[in-house]
N, C-alpha and C positions, 0 to 999 in steps of 0.2 A: 570660800569667801570668809574673810576675818569676822569674828564676833565682837571685837574690840576695835577702837580707833587704830588705823594703820598709817603711819607716816611714811611717805615716799620721797625719794629724790629722783629727779629726771635722769634718764639714760639717753644718750645720743645714739639712736638706732640707725640713723643715716647722717653721715658728715662728709659732704663733698664740697669742692670749690664752689658749687652753684647752690647747694641746698642743705640745710641742717634740719633734722627732725628729732625733737626731744620728746621721748615718751614719759608720761607721768604715771599712767595706769595702763595695764595691758599684760600680755604674756611675758614681756621682758622686765618692766619696771616694777610691777606688783604681783607678777606670777599668777594672774587671774585672766580668764578669757571672757568674763561677762561683757566687758566693754573696754575700749582702748581710748585714751585721751592723750593727744599730743600737740605740741606747739611747733610750728613750722616757720623757718625763716628762708626765704628765697632771696638770694643776694644779687641776682641779675635776671634779665629776660631769659626765659628757657621753656622747655616743655618736656613732658613725659610721654611714654608710649601709651597706646590704647589698653584699657583694662576693663574687666567686667566683674567687680568684686562680689563675693557672696556675703556681703554684709552691707547695711545701710550706713550712710555717712551724713553727719551734720557738721557743717562748716561755718565758722565765723571769721570773716576777713577783718583784720584790725588795721592793716596798712597796705597801701598799694592796691592791687586788683588781681582777680584770677578770672581766666576765661576757660570755660569747659566746652569741649566739642563733643557732640553726641548725635545719635541717629544718623541721618544722611547729610552730616555736615553742619547741623544746626549749632548755634553758638549761644552760650549763656554766660553773661559777664556778672561777676560779684565785685562790687566796690567796697572800699573800707567802710566799715559800719554795718554792712549787710551780712546776712546768713543765707546758706543754701542747703536744701535737703536733696540728697542723691539716693534714690531707691536701690535696694538690693538687686544686683544682676544688671544694672544699667551699664551698657558699653560706653565708656567715656575716656576722653583724653584730657589731661590737665595741661593748661598752658599758662604761662605768667608773662604778660606783656611788659612787666617791669618788676622791680624789686618788690617784695611783698611779705607780710607776716600774717598768719592765720592759725586758728585753733581748729583741730578736726577731731570728731568723736565717731568711733566705729562701733556698731552693734550688730553681731558680737564683735569681739576684739579683732583687730587686724592680724593677720598671719599671711606670710608669703604663699602658704598652701591654698589660701582661698581668695587671694587678691585677683586672680584671673588675668595676669599680664599676658599680653600677646608678644610674639617674637620681635616685633618692631623695636628698634633700639631707642632707649631713653636718653635724651641729652642731659637731663638732670641727674639721673642715678645710673652710673656705669655698672658693668658687670661685676667688678670687684665689690662695689658697695652692696649690690644685691646678694652676693655670696655671703658677706659678712652678716647681713640681715637675716638670711636663712640660718646661719649657724647660731645667731642669737636666739632663734626660735626653736632650736633642735629639741629642747625638752618639753615644748608645749603639746606635742602629740596631737596636732590638728591634721585631719586628713582631707585631702581634696575631695570634694563631692563627685560621685560618679555621674550624676546627672545634675549639672549646675542649673539652678533656678533662673528662669528668664523673667524680667520685669513684665508688668502688665502691658498690653498694647498701648502705645502712645505715652509710655513713661518718659519723664524728662526731669531735669533738675528743677526745683522750686525755689525761688528767691524770696526771702522774707526780710522785712525791716523790723528792727527792734522796737519793743514797747515798754515804756517805763511802768512798772507794776507797783513800785513802792517809791514815794517821794517824801522823805522825812528829813528833819533838820540834821540828823546824825548819819543817815544812810540813804543811798539811792540803789534800787535794784532794777536793772533793765533786762527784760526776757527776750531772747532771740528765738527760742523754740519752747513750746509748751501749750497749755490750753488756751492761753491768751494770744501769743504772738503767731503761732502756726496752727492753732486749733487742733492740736494732736496731743494725746496723752501717753505716747510712747516714752518720752523722756522730756525733761525741761532743761534748758541751758540758759544761764543768766550770768550777767556781770554785775557785781555789787561793788559799790564805792563807799567806804566808811570815811566820813569826813572828820571824825574826832573820836577820842577814846569813849567807848559806850559798851553796853552788854544787853543781851536778850534775856527773856525769861526761859526757864527749862522747857524742853519740848522733847517728845519722842515720836519722830516722824514715821509714817508707815511706808517709807521708801528709803533706799540706799542713797547716800550723798557722796559725791566725788568733788573735792575742793582743791583748787590751785591758788596759792597766794602769789600775787604778782608784786605787791608792794607792802611794806610795813610788816606786821605779824598778826596772828589770830590765836587766841587761847581758848581751848575747849575744856569745860569742866564735866566730868561724868562719874558715875559710881559713887564711891565714898569720898567725894571731893578730890578725885584724881584729876590732875591738870595736864594737859598736852598742848604744847605750843608749836606752831609752825611759823616759819619766817619766809620772807620773799624767796621764791625759787623752789619751795617745797610744796608737797600736796598731802592731803589726808583723805582716807576713806572712813566714812562714818556709817556703820551698818544700820539696816532697817530696824526700827523700834528702840534704838539706843536712847536712853534719857540723857540728854546733853544740853549744855548751856554754852552758847557762843559768847 
């Protein structure tokens, strides 16, 4: 893990006529397996095969909708604006009733070796795309577990609605996962909207931060007035305890 801010650009790890997955952080984009952050665009109604990943997933749907099939055919629908938590080891099938956009975070980072895909054919990601994805992860050195962890009995996706945690004239922060929205401290995921040029005071958070800029730009000041700017479409990793000013 980097000890200084690390600026990243997204990498299209899957690009098919149906689905595009752009990874900002993970084994491919940032060469780190702590977590993976990706933005997904589904261009038409489709579905994937069943899988039982050896990582937990946090999903925020921004457009359209997602339907997850799990257990004995139970279904969980995520509408635009909602988030869903998928526990590690949950056998699940992703389906998209319509075009959709969403952000997905995997802890630990996604890898084909631990995604637990079944032999069932995926309509969204064909064999060629899966092979390219595997080649991209060749240097990650992630091994498939000999005994895959199963989720707790009765495990299922949990849907959460976002909670505004900061409402100020210059900025709003809406939390989708975290101590407030999902009552869990594993990680927090939030969307911030900055309404005008402004700045924060210096801080040195006791946690790592992964930031993706969707619009405009963000400038970070750290060290001896070192400045790092990211623009729309870029991401930055800020390591734990870094003294930084946004």
